C-alpha positions, 0 to 999 in steps of 0.5 A: 195679137199673139202677146195679147191673147197670152196675156189674157190666158195668163189672167185666166190661168191664174184664176184656175190656179187658185181654183185648184188650190182653194186654201191658197185662194182664201189665204190670198183674199186676206189682204184685199179684204182687210184693205177694203175694210179700211177703205170703206171705213175711211170713205165713211168718215170722208162722207160724214164729214165732207159737208163740214169740210166744205163749210170750213173751206168756204167761210166767204159763203156764210153771208150768201142767201139760200140756195146758193150757199147750200148748192156751193157747199153740197157741190164742193162736198160731192167733189171732195167725196168723189175725189177720195173715191177716185184716190181709193180706186187708183191706189187700192192695188198698190196699197193691197199689195203693200199690206199683203206683201208676206201673203203674196210673197208665200202665194207666189213661192207656191205657184213657182213650186207647183209649176217647177224651176222655182228661183232661190227665195231671197234672203231679205228681211220682212221690213226691207221687203215692205220698204221695197214694195212701198218704194216700188209703188210710189215709183209707179204711182208717180208715172201714173199721176204723170200719164193722168195729167196728160190724159186729163189735159188731152180730155178737153180735145173735142171728140178725141177727148170723149172717145180715144182718151178714155180708152187710152187711160184704161190701157195706161191703167192696165199696164201699170196694173200688170207692173204692180201685180208682177212685182213680187214675182220679178223681185224674187228673181231680183229684177230691179223696178225700172227693168221690170217696166222695160221688160213689160213695155218690150211685150206690151201686148202681154202686159195689156192683155193681162192688166186691162181686163183686170183693171176693168174688173177691179172697178168693183171692189168686191170683185177685187177681193175675190180676184186678187189671189188669182191675179197674183198667181197669174202674174207669177205665171206671166213673170216666168214667161218674162224671166224664165228660170233655168231648169234644176239639173241645168243649174247644177250640171255642166255648162250647156251645149251651145249647139243644143236647141233654144229653150222656150218659155211656156208660150213657145217663145224662144228665151231672149237673152235676158240678163235677169233670167235666173241662172 
């Protein structure tokens, strides 16, 4: 429960951070706004052509009498548009993070700078960062799809499928939302994607407390645009808990005294023996 509350706290603290730094809030909204416009245009085209696609896919119904032909094609058009809408909800965050990689890298660096003990910026070309972001997003989407298939099958179990399964679906989506949003900050700390998932799985309450409320809020596209900068800022604060950075004087000074007390994370937890903590 302590980690669950800490995850929610990071979510709130991220929104407070961008509230105190209004210029960065506006800066961080740009990628989500651009992505939202692109998705709206794509869905508008899909809605306009869905009926034609349904007609093209059902030539066998050309000779059916009314109202069966129209009923079939209207239902198929609704399914096509609904599928496109569902796909847009599932991929919006991943696409926004890819589009906004340079924006969120700068925002993440600013959060680290203001909070202190920032890691050294990775010396990586922009094209390689974008390629890594696409690869990591696909890595996550494949796992989300695998969970989705299992949960879809479980949805046919009486009672459980209508109660437990939807709740599990939101928890799974919330966990992977945290994986996506912490990617920029953990990438700056040179943590590979599989290890990011392992770290968050080890502190599942922290990941769920951060990602699940955000997942519910992100079901409203406009909220996604407004909250995304704070979500990235909060994810950076959370990543600082997962992979603490050594203080600057400790980086440059002699080796620390082993008899000294353990350094603690922002939540007061002792720093674990994490091989990915920045030296």
